[in-house]
C-alpha positions as CSV (number, residue, x, y, z in Angstrom):
1,M,-88.2,122.5,186.3
2,D,-88.3,122.4,182.5
3,T,-86.8,119.1,181.5
4,A,-86.3,120.4,178.0
5,A,-84.9,123.9,178.8
6,W,-82.0,123.2,176.5
7,L,-84.4,123.6,173.6
8,R,-84.6,127.3,174.2
9,P,-81.1,128.1,172.7
10,V,-81.9,125.7,169.9
11,F,-84.9,127.8,169.0
12,G,-82.9,130.9,169.4
13,A,-80.3,129.7,166.8
14,L,-83.0,128.6,164.4
15,S,-85.3,131.6,164.9
16,P,-83.1,134.7,165.6
17,A,-84.2,138.3,165.9
18,G,-84.5,140.8,163.1
19,A,-84.1,140.3,159.4
20,R,-83.2,136.6,159.8
21,G,-86.1,135.9,162.1
22,R,-88.8,133.3,161.6
23,L,-92.3,133.2,162.8
24,T,-93.8,129.9,164.1
25,I,-97.6,129.8,164.3
26,L,-99.4,127.1,166.2
27,I,-102.9,125.9,165.2
28,F,-105.4,124.3,167.5
29,H,-109.1,123.4,167.2
30,H,-110.7,121.8,170.2
31,V,-109.4,121.9,173.8
32,H,-111.5,119.4,175.6
33,T,-112.3,119.6,179.3
34,C,-110.8,116.1,179.8
35,R,-109.4,113.3,177.9
36,D,-111.6,112.1,175.0
37,D,-111.8,108.3,175.0
38,L,-112.5,108.2,171.3
39,F,-109.6,110.5,170.4
40,P,-107.2,110.1,173.4
41,N,-104.4,112.1,171.8
42,E,-106.5,115.2,171.2
43,V,-105.7,118.2,173.3
44,H,-107.6,118.6,176.6
45,A,-107.2,121.1,179.5
46,E,-104.3,119.3,181.1
47,T,-102.2,118.7,178.0
48,F,-103.0,122.2,176.7
49,R,-101.8,123.9,179.9
50,E,-98.7,121.7,179.7
51,R,-97.9,122.6,176.1
52,M,-98.5,126.3,176.8
53,R,-96.0,126.2,179.6
54,W,-93.5,124.6,177.3
55,I,-94.2,127.4,174.8
56,R,-93.9,130.1,177.3
57,G,-90.5,128.8,178.4
58,W,-89.1,128.4,174.9
59,F,-90.6,131.2,172.8
60,N,-91.6,134.8,172.7
61,V,-95.4,134.6,172.2
62,L,-96.8,137.6,170.3
63,P,-100.4,138.5,169.1
64,L,-100.6,137.3,165.5
65,E,-101.4,140.8,164.2
66,E,-98.3,142.2,166.0
67,A,-96.1,139.4,164.8
68,T,-97.3,139.9,161.2
69,A,-96.4,143.6,161.3
70,A,-92.9,142.7,162.7
71,L,-92.5,140.1,160.0
72,R,-93.2,142.7,157.3
73,Q,-90.7,145.1,158.9
74,G,-88.0,142.5,159.6
75,T,-88.2,143.3,163.4
76,L,-89.3,140.0,164.8
77,P,-87.9,139.1,168.3
78,G,-85.9,135.9,168.6
79,R,-88.0,132.8,169.0
80,A,-91.2,134.5,167.8
81,L,-94.4,132.5,168.0
82,A,-98.1,133.1,167.7
83,I,-101.0,130.9,168.8
84,T,-104.2,130.4,166.7
85,F,-107.4,128.4,166.9
86,D,-109.7,127.5,164.0
87,D,-113.5,127.2,163.5
88,G,-114.9,128.6,166.8
89,Y,-115.5,125.8,169.3
90,A,-117.2,126.7,172.6
91,D,-114.4,125.0,174.5
92,N,-112.0,127.7,173.1
93,C,-113.7,130.1,175.5
94,A,-114.7,127.7,178.3
95,V,-111.5,125.8,178.5
96,A,-108.6,127.4,176.5
97,L,-109.2,131.0,177.5
98,P,-108.8,130.6,181.2
99,I,-105.5,128.8,180.6
100,L,-104.3,131.4,178.3
101,R,-105.1,134.1,180.8
102,E,-103.5,132.2,183.6
103,L,-100.3,132.0,181.7
104,N,-100.6,135.5,180.2
105,L,-100.6,134.2,176.6
106,H,-102.3,135.7,173.6
107,A,-104.1,133.7,170.9
108,T,-106.1,134.6,167.7
109,F,-109.4,132.7,167.1
110,F,-110.6,132.2,163.5
111,I,-114.3,131.9,163.4
112,A,-116.7,130.4,160.8
113,S,-119.6,132.7,161.6
114,R,-122.7,130.7,160.5
115,F,-122.0,128.1,163.2
116,L,-122.3,130.5,166.1
117,D,-125.2,130.0,168.6
118,G,-126.0,126.3,168.2
119,G,-124.6,125.5,164.7
120,R,-122.7,122.3,164.1
121,M,-120.0,121.7,161.5
122,W,-120.5,118.8,159.1
123,N,-117.4,117.0,160.3
124,D,-118.7,117.1,163.9
125,T,-122.0,115.7,162.7
126,V,-120.0,112.7,161.3
127,I,-117.9,112.3,164.5
128,E,-120.8,112.6,166.9
129,T,-123.0,110.3,164.9
130,V,-120.4,107.5,165.1
131,R,-119.5,108.3,168.7
132,R,-123.2,108.0,169.8
133,S,-124.3,105.1,167.7
134,R,-125.2,101.9,169.5
135,G,-124.7,98.3,168.5
136,S,-121.8,96.6,166.7
137,E,-122.3,98.0,163.2
138,L,-123.3,101.3,161.6
139,D,-125.0,100.8,158.3
140,L,-124.6,103.8,156.1
141,A,-125.0,102.0,152.7
142,A,-128.3,103.9,152.0
143,V,-126.3,107.1,151.7
144,G,-123.3,105.6,149.9
145,L,-121.0,105.5,152.9
146,G,-120.8,101.7,153.5
147,R,-121.2,99.6,156.5
148,H,-118.8,99.9,159.5
149,G,-118.0,97.9,162.6
150,I,-118.2,100.0,165.7
151,R,-117.5,97.5,168.4
152,T,-114.2,99.1,169.5
153,A,-112.9,102.7,169.6
154,E,-110.5,101.8,166.8
155,E,-113.3,100.6,164.6
156,R,-115.2,103.8,165.4
157,R,-112.2,105.9,164.5
158,D,-111.8,104.0,161.2
159,A,-115.5,104.6,160.4
160,I,-115.1,108.4,161.1
161,R,-112.0,108.6,159.0
162,A,-113.7,106.8,156.1
163,A,-116.7,109.0,156.2
164,L,-114.7,112.3,156.5
165,A,-112.5,111.3,153.6
166,K,-115.5,110.5,151.4
167,L,-117.4,113.7,152.2
168,K,-114.6,116.3,152.6
169,Y,-114.4,117.4,149.0
170,Q,-118.0,117.1,148.1
171,P,-119.9,120.3,147.3
172,S,-120.8,122.1,150.6
173,A,-124.6,121.5,150.4
174,E,-124.2,117.9,149.4
175,R,-121.6,117.3,152.1
176,Q,-123.9,118.8,154.8
177,A,-126.9,116.8,153.5
178,L,-124.9,113.5,153.6
179,A,-123.6,114.2,157.1
180,D,-127.1,115.0,158.3
181,A,-128.4,111.8,156.7
182,M,-125.9,109.8,158.7
183,G,-127.3,111.1,161.9
184,Q,-130.8,110.4,160.8
185,L,-129.9,106.8,159.8
186,A,-128.2,106.2,163.1
187,G,-131.1,107.6,165.0
188,V,-128.9,109.5,167.5
189,A,-129.4,112.8,169.3
190,L,-126.6,115.1,168.2
191,P,-125.2,118.0,170.4
192,D,-126.0,121.6,169.6
193,S,-123.6,123.2,172.0
194,L,-120.2,122.5,170.4
195,M,-119.7,126.0,168.9
196,L,-119.3,129.4,170.4
197,T,-122.2,131.6,171.2
198,R,-122.1,135.2,170.3
199,S,-121.7,136.0,174.0
200,Q,-118.7,133.7,174.2
201,L,-117.2,135.3,171.1
202,R,-117.5,138.7,172.7
203,D,-115.9,137.3,175.9
204,L,-112.9,136.3,173.8
205,A,-112.6,139.7,172.3
206,A,-113.1,141.5,175.6
207,A,-110.3,139.4,177.1
208,G,-108.0,141.0,174.5
209,M,-107.7,137.9,172.2
210,G,-107.5,138.3,168.5
211,I,-110.6,137.5,166.3
212,G,-110.1,136.5,162.7
213,G,-112.4,135.6,159.7
214,H,-112.8,132.0,158.6
215,T,-115.6,132.4,156.0
216,A,-119.3,132.1,156.8
217,S,-119.9,128.3,156.3
218,H,-116.3,126.9,156.1
219,P,-116.5,125.7,152.4
220,I,-113.5,124.4,150.5
221,L,-112.9,127.7,148.6
222,A,-111.4,126.0,145.6
223,S,-114.7,124.2,145.0
224,L,-116.5,127.6,144.6
225,D,-116.5,130.1,141.8
226,E,-114.7,133.3,142.7
227,A,-117.9,135.3,143.3
228,A,-119.2,132.8,145.8
229,A,-115.8,132.5,147.5
230,R,-115.7,136.3,147.8
231,R,-119.2,136.3,149.4
232,E,-118.3,133.6,151.9
233,I,-115.1,135.5,153.0
234,A,-116.9,138.9,153.1
235,E,-120.0,137.6,154.9
236,G,-117.9,135.9,157.6
237,R,-116.0,139.1,158.3
238,E,-119.1,141.3,158.3
239,T,-120.9,139.1,160.8
240,L,-117.9,139.0,163.2
241,E,-117.4,142.8,163.0
242,E,-121.1,143.3,163.9
243,I,-120.7,141.0,167.0
244,V,-117.4,142.2,168.4
245,R,-117.5,145.8,167.2
246,Q,-113.9,145.9,166.0
247,P,-112.2,145.5,162.6
248,I,-111.4,141.9,161.5
249,R,-108.0,142.1,159.8
250,L,-106.9,138.5,159.8
251,F,-108.2,135.6,157.8
252,A,-107.7,131.8,157.7
253,Y,-108.4,129.7,154.6
254,P,-110.8,126.8,155.5
255,N,-108.9,123.5,155.6
256,G,-106.0,125.6,154.4
257,K,-103.9,123.4,152.0
258,P,-102.4,125.5,149.3
259,N,-103.5,124.6,145.7
260,I,-105.9,122.0,147.1
261,D,-108.3,123.9,149.4
262,Y,-107.5,127.4,148.2
263,T,-105.7,128.9,145.2
264,A,-103.9,132.1,144.2
265,A,-107.3,133.6,143.3
266,H,-108.4,133.4,147.0
267,V,-105.1,135.0,148.1
268,R,-105.9,137.8,145.8
269,I,-109.5,138.1,147.2
270,A,-108.3,138.2,150.8
271,R,-105.9,141.0,149.8
272,E,-108.6,142.9,147.8
273,L,-111.1,142.6,150.7
274,G,-108.6,144.5,152.9
275,F,-107.3,141.7,155.2
276,T,-103.8,142.5,156.4
277,A,-102.7,138.9,156.6
278,A,-104.0,135.3,156.1
279,V,-102.9,131.9,157.3
280,S,-102.9,128.5,155.7
281,T,-102.3,125.0,157.1
282,A,-99.0,124.4,155.2
283,S,-96.2,123.5,157.6
284,G,-93.1,125.5,158.1
285,A,-92.3,129.0,159.6
286,A,-92.6,132.4,157.9
287,H,-89.5,134.4,157.0
288,P,-89.2,138.2,156.5
289,G,-89.9,138.8,152.8
290,D,-92.5,135.9,152.6
291,T,-96.0,136.8,151.7
292,V,-98.1,137.5,154.7
293,Y,-101.2,136.2,152.9
294,E,-100.1,132.6,153.2
295,L,-98.5,132.3,156.6
296,P,-97.8,128.6,157.5
297,R,-99.1,127.0,160.7
298,F,-98.1,123.8,162.4
299,T,-98.6,122.0,165.8
300,P,-96.7,118.9,166.8
301,W,-98.7,115.8,167.8
302,D,-96.0,114.3,170.1
303,Q,-96.7,113.7,173.8
304,T,-93.3,114.5,175.4
305,P,-91.6,117.9,175.6
306,V,-88.4,116.7,173.9
307,R,-90.2,115.1,170.9
308,W,-92.7,118.0,170.7
309,G,-89.9,120.6,170.8
310,L,-87.7,118.7,168.3
311,R,-90.6,118.5,165.8
312,L,-91.1,122.3,166.2
313,A,-87.3,122.8,165.6
314,R,-87.6,120.7,162.4
315,N,-90.6,122.8,161.4
316,L,-88.5,125.9,161.5
317,R,-86.4,124.5,158.7
318,A,-89.2,123.2,156.6
319,R,-89.9,124.5,153.1
320,V,-93.2,126.4,153.0
321,E,-95.7,125.6,150.2
322,T,-97.8,128.5,148.9
323,A,-100.5,128.9,146.2
324,A,-99.5,132.4,145.0
325,V,-96.8,132.6,142.4
């Protein structure tokens, strides 16, 4: 029995059908096979299945492309929601897809194309370097990243947060080089199976899931000139279309914070390249009449259905930040 079934009418009141409708879009990244001891609150198979059951009971889950069309037309059903994943992790296919199919739910997967088939994103290089390092201290002073205690899981998390914060807004090539240097300094073997293979990507598409562009190499678009940003967005889409043999109509801005990670210029580029909609990581829910090129996304971090649901309810009332004027 759903112990928070009373939330369904709450969502119905906050997200009615038609011209007053609102579209909630959830965003996920990893879905681990089991609990991650370093990041115990991250989603894994058990918690993902649990949350998807909550969602199935509370909302009408739509494919994002269908939901976007209904948003444009003012014909959203009540309690409309879409599910999305960013980056292209292998566990999206291995772990999340079977759960989505079991519960008859649709999701859209936004893929950074250059990391397919054994690639590794810079942030995962940082995380896995710290995770796999031995001893009580990780000395990264040689690459300007300081020295960090790693005796406990909390110290390792602090080291990861510090390195990610330092590297996140560096130019892409320098960021990758520094992350790689971390791994070399630590002398650890890093995984090469974190991201989807082309075969797994085709499996997602064959299962009827949505596939969207997320650039080629996941740069901070605001750090690039417009020509380079256009190439990144276009290359990512072209690669995905070659693999799945279907049009790629949806796009997700890497990192996704309006006016920080992308600007109005990138919204214009997405439109000019022929995408029908694009998503950010601004919180809130989309209303009919809002731009479909900056659709907000949000996922609660709470652990109980009541708290998770109440945070979703508050999100339905949040003001949405955009980059376009």
